[in-house]
N, C-alpha and C positions, 0 to 999 in steps of 0.2 A: 277518282279517275281521270286520267289524261284527257285534256280537249278534244285531242287529233285521235284518239281512237274510243270514244265515250263508248259508240253504239258496239264496238264490238266486246270488250270491258263491262259494259253489262248485262249483254247475253250470255258472258260466261260466267258471271256472280248469280244471275238469274239461274242458269242451271244449277251451280252449285248450292244455292242457300232458298232460294223461292222468291227472295226478294229483287223486284225490277223496279225500272222509273215507269213512267205512265207515259202513254203515248204524247202525252202533250209535252211533257220533260223533255223525251226524245228531239222533240220538235223545235222546241225553242232553247234546249238549253248549247247545242254544237256553236250556233253563230252567236249566240253570244259571249258564251266564253271565249272564241274567236276574237271579239270587240274588244275583252277587258284584258287580254294578251296582248294587242296591235297596240292601245291605248295607253298601257304603263310599261311595255316595253319589257315583258317578265320573259323572262329564258324558257318556262312553262308554267303552265296553267292547269289548275286540278279541280274538278268537282267535288267538292270534302264531304256534302251530304243535303239531308234534310231535316229542318227542328220544325215540328208539328204545333199550330198556332190554334185558339180556339176559334178566330176568327181567319185565319191566313196562314199557313205554312213558311219558314223561312228556308228558300235553297242557299246553301254557303258555298262558298268556293274560295280558294286560295292561288294567290299569286307567288310562286318561286323565280328569286334572280338570283345572278352570279354562282350558276350550277355549269360547270364545264361537260359541254356537249360531244367534244371530240374525246374517243377514246384512247389514241395514245396520249394527248394531253394529260389527260387524267391518271394514266398510266406514270407518268412522267413525272406526275408532282407529288406522286405520294410517297411521303418520308418514308423513313428506314430507322431512325432514331428510337430507341429503347422508351419505354413510358415510363414516366416521373411522376411526381405526385404535382408539380408547381405547372406544368403544359396546362392542365385541366381548366385553371381561371382565365388561358386566354382563347380555347377552344372555339372557336364560330360554327354554329350550328346552321343549317340549311336556311338564308332569309327566309320570311314568307308573310304576305299579307293575306288578309281574311274578308271575304267580301261578303255579302247578300244580295242576293237578286232583287232588284224593283220590281213594282205592283205590273209593270208595263212588259215585263218577260224578257227586257233585254240590258237596260243599264245596271249597273252595280253598284253599291255602295259600300266603303270601306268602314268598318267596324272600328270601335274605338281599341287602342293597343290599352292592353289590360296593364297597367301602373298598380302603386301602392295606394294611394287613392281610391280607386274602382275597385279593385279588389278587397278593401277596408268596406266598403258599401257594401257589396255583393256577400261576404262573411256575416254582416252584421245582420242582413236580412236572413241569410241561413238560421242565425242563430235564435231570433225572435221565430223563426218559424217553427224550432225545435222547441223552443219554449214554450209554444202556445199545444205541443203535440200533435204538427202537421210533418208529413214525412216531404213532401212536395205540392205545389199548384204550377199548372202548366202555364206555358206564356198564352199571351192574348193574341198574339198577330199582330199587334200595334207599337211597332219601335219606341212612341215616344210617352207609352204608358209607364208612370209611377207606381212601383211597388213600395208605399210607405210604410214603415216601423219606427216601434219606439226602441231605444237602446238606454242602459245606466251607466251614467259615469261612477267614477271611484267613489264620488261623496253623496252617490246616492241619489243625485240627482236625475229625471229620465228628460230626455232629447227626444225631438221626432226626427227622422231624417227620411232618405227615399234613393233606390238605386232605380234608375231606368231599364225599362226591358233590353234595350240597345247594349246596355253597361250588362246586364245582366247575362246576356245571349253569347259576349265576347267573354267573359268569363266561364261559360260552360265548355266553349269549343277550345278555348285554352286546358282547362282542366281535364278533357279529354285527349287533347292531345299531349299534355304531362303525364298521365295515368295509364291510359288504354292503347299505347302504342309497341307493337312487339313486333320485333323485325330479325329475321335469321344472320345468324354470323355470315359476313362477308358480304352483305347487300348493301354496306357503305363503308365508304375507306376516310382516312384523314387525311388531307396535302400536306406539304410542307410547310405551307403558311397557316396553317391547324386550321383551315375549313374542310369541313365533313362536305361531303359529296357522293350521290349514288355510284354505284361501282359498276360502269357499263358491262364489264367482265364477268360479273354474277352469274351462274346458270345452275344455282340452285343448291341444297344439301342431298348428300346421299343417304339412305335407308340407315345405317351405323351413325352418322353423325347427327340425321334428323331427328334420331329418337333421344339424343341426349339435351338435357333441358339446361344445360350452362352454353348449348350454341343456340340461343335464342334470347335476345338484347332488346332493353327499352330505347326506341329512337327520340333521345332526349338529350338534354346536357349532365352528364355523369353526375349521379350525387353520392353512388358509394363509392367506386371507384379511387376519388381522391381520397377519402378517409383511410385507402388499405394502406400496411407498411410496405417502405420501399423493398423490402425483401421480397412481399408478394409479387412488386411491379416490376421486378428488374428483369424476369427472363420474358416479359412481354412486348409485343412491337407496336410501337405507338400508330403505326398504318392501318392495322383490324382490330388492336385489344385498347379501344377506347370508350366503351357504352358500356352501361350498368348492364350485367345478367340476371337473368331472372333468376336464376341459382340463387344468388344472394339477397334476394326479397326475404323481407321478416312478414309475419313472421315462416319460419321456415316452412317447406311443403307446401307453400299457398298456390302452389301451379299444380295441374293432373295434365299429364301427358300421354298419350296413347297414339298407335299405330294406325289409321282407317286401311286393312287391306282392299276391299273390293274398289274404293278411287283412292288407293294408292295416295294417302296423304298424311300427314303428322297433326291430329288435334292437340288442341292445349286449352285448358280451363283455367280461370283463374278463382282460388277458392276464396281469396279476400276480396276479388271483386265480383260477387254471383252472378253471373249471366254471360260474361265475357268471354269470346272464343277465339283462336286464333288456328288456322289453318294454313299448311304448307305442303305444295305437292312435292313427291321427293322426287329430286335430280330435275328441278323445274325453279325456275325463277319466279314462278307464280304462288303470290302467298298472300295473303288476306285475314282480317278479324272481324269478330263481331260481338256486339254486345247486349242481352235480352232485356226490352224493356219489365216481363213478369220477374225477376229474379233481382233487376235491383230496386224494385218498389217495393222489397222488404224492411229496405233498411239496413242490411247488415253488415256495409261497410260505412267507412268514413267519406268513401267518394259519392259511391252509390246512393246514399241516403239523400241526396238534394235533386235526385232526377232518375227519373227512368230512361231507359235505352235501348231504343233497338238500328243495330246499323250493320254495315261491311266496310272493309277496306281490302283494296285489293294493292298492295304496297309491290312494284317488280315490274315483270314484262318487259315487254319491247319497246325502248323510247322512256323508260325510268321512275317515276315514281305515280301512282296511281290511285287514288284514295276514296270511296264509296263509302256513304254512312246515311242510312234511310231510317225512317220513322221514330221520331223522338217526341215522351213528354219529361219536360222538363221542371226541376223544382228551384 
């Protein structure tokens, strides 16, 4: 959720889902997010959500930079060339940095960047848990806590390694951003310099298009689009057709879509990641997603098997990208 409209966005999400910010969080988050934005010079700061720990919870925020704020400028920079396989390699997604709120309720600490070394340690920890028959283990609330594990090398020798809780936290946030981000077609566009930006003119999807699974996309660097043959890309415009569609996900039929008539919303549920739910209000720029802890705790998905998550995301709305995620047990 955008820092400038945190109160309004949280009220809307509470009415739609039942999840809401606590009174203390409503009081401390707006000023602390404003400080974060001013200190680092971000174009916009969003509240990403909360990850629960045994001794304390982690409140997460993301700083977004280099996002065009002027509508006329964003529209003028939009490229019109046809999509081709080569340009996906140089596409630049919206730059972001992830922070956790300090114990004083004001200062924010930058989380480590997820590189190959950090991810390898985290994956080693996950494999170790699976080998022990454990689905997940909760965060402790101490960023310096070490999760130790043993791994077996190719020669059969065992070595002891560890991953810090702060590194694990960064990996979990990164995986959610990669695996559980659904946005409607048209909410983002690609500029001529191959920079992805929020579409300031997005007004929502009509009912006819909203009920088509092909009009919903993953907000991540494309993984499926670059593998498509040139013949399929020839008729596409790179301004709008640059993100992976849910319709291309494997296995086929991994998503369930229905129209909620009383609330005038489209609801999409993931069958590959049980518990993940996306909703979009018809003819409105308000849309969001949630992932249920109870479903993911069963470990039926390769992604959800390492953690359980309850969350909400509000993407769109006046001013840009709002993200809300609440209540998480991670493994």
